[in-house]
C-alpha positions in Angstrom: 50.9 32.9 -4.5 50.1 30.5 -7.1 48.4 27.7 -4.9 44.8 29.2 -4.5 44.7 29.6 -8.3 45.8 26.2 -8.5 43.4 24.9 -6.3 40.7 27.0 -7.9 41.4 25.4 -11.3 41.6 21.7 -10.1 38.3 22.3 -8.5 36.7 23.8 -11.5 38.3 20.9 -13.6 36.7 18.4 -11.2 33.1 20.0 -11.4 33.3 20.2 -15.2 34.5 16.6 -15.4 31.6 15.4 -13.2 29.0 17.3 -15.0 30.3 16.1 -18.1 30.3 12.3 -17.2 26.8 13.0 -15.8 25.4 14.2 -19.3 27.2 11.6 -21.2 27.0 8.4 -19.1 23.7 8.7 -17.4 20.9 8.7 -20.0 17.3 9.1 -18.7 14.7 6.3 -19.4 12.4 7.6 -22.4 8.6 7.5 -22.0 8.4 7.2 -18.4 5.3 6.6 -16.5 4.3 9.3 -14.3 1.5 9.2 -11.5 0.2 11.9 -9.4 -1.9 10.6 -6.4 -3.9 13.4 -4.5 -4.6 12.6 -0.8 -7.2 14.6 1.2 -7.1 13.8 5.1 -9.9 14.5 7.6 -7.2 16.0 9.7 -3.4 17.0 10.1 -3.0 14.5 12.7 -4.2 11.7 10.1 -1.8 13.3 7.5 1.2 13.2 10.0 0.2 9.5 10.9 0.3 8.6 7.3 3.6 10.5 6.5 5.3 8.4 9.2 3.7 5.3 7.6 5.1 6.1 4.4 8.7 6.7 5.3 9.7 2.8 5.3 7.6 2.5 2.0 9.9 5.3 0.4 12.9 3.6 1.6 11.8 0.0 0.1 11.2 1.8 -3.2 14.5 3.4 -3.2 16.5 0.2 -2.2 14.4 -2.6 -3.9 12.9 -1.1 -6.8 15.2 0.0 -9.5 12.2 0.7 -12.1 11.0 3.4 -9.5 12.9 6.8 -10.6 11.4 9.0 -8.0 9.0 8.3 -5.2 8.1 11.5 -3.4 5.3 13.0 -1.2 4.6 16.9 -0.9 2.5 18.7 1.3 0.0 21.4 -0.2 0.8 24.9 0.7 -2.7 25.8 0.6 -4.5 23.1 2.5 -2.3 21.1 5.2 -4.7 18.3 4.9 -3.9 17.6 1.4 -0.7 15.8 0.2 0.3 14.5 -3.3 2.4 11.6 -4.0 4.5 12.0 -7.3 5.9 8.8 -8.7 8.0 8.1 -11.6 8.6 4.8 -13.1 10.7 3.5 -16.2 7.4 1.9 -17.3 3.9 1.3 -16.3 3.7 -2.5 -16.9 6.6 -4.2 -15.3 8.1 -1.4 -12.8 4.8 -0.2 -11.7 2.3 -2.7 -12.2 4.2 -5.8 -11.8 6.8 -4.7 -9.2 5.7 -1.7 -7.3 1.9 -2.6 -6.7 2.4 -5.9 -6.0 5.2 -5.1 -3.2 4.6 -6.5 0.1 5.5 -2.9 1.4 3.2 -1.1 -0.9 0.3 -3.4 0.0 0.8 -3.0 3.7 0.9 0.8 3.3 -2.4 0.8 1.1 -4.3 -1.2 4.0 -2.7 1.2 6.6 -3.9 4.4 4.5 -7.4 3.0 3.8 -7.9 2.8 7.6 -7.9 6.8 7.6 -10.6 7.1 5.1 -8.9 9.8 3.0 -10.4 11.1 -0.4 -7.9 9.7 -3.0 -7.8 10.6 -6.5 -4.9 9.8 -9.1 -3.9 10.7 -12.5 -1.3 9.0 -14.8 0.7 10.1 -17.5 3.4 9.3 -20.1 6.4 11.5 -20.3 6.9 13.5 -23.7 10.7 13.4 -22.8 10.7 17.4 -23.4 12.2 19.1 -20.5 13.8 17.8 -17.2 12.7 16.2 -14.1 16.2 16.3 -11.9 19.1 18.7 -12.7 21.3 16.2 -10.7 
């Protein structure tokens, strides 16, 4: 009957409305500050301990740092002792330097991380605003 066709149409309309609202009401910030921090641990055990220590920091950033747009960790697919932090902020001066780097959660994590004596290198960038970071 007509009921499945009606439901399909209603569902499709809801999806189109949602996607349209996202594209017109959520304008991403321009010229965001992006930081990649590469960390190499002495063992996989050290890496796993740091991952556990980092989880509360990630939650803190999500809840208390509106200028922290993304804060993610990934494990290398070619070196299991290596991780990368990918951090994205609305701006460098306020959101990153004043808010994030001075937060108690971040300072505590950095102190704990230092105890593992990993090799840390970081590189920072300013977004060109070409392309996209997230399709959601």
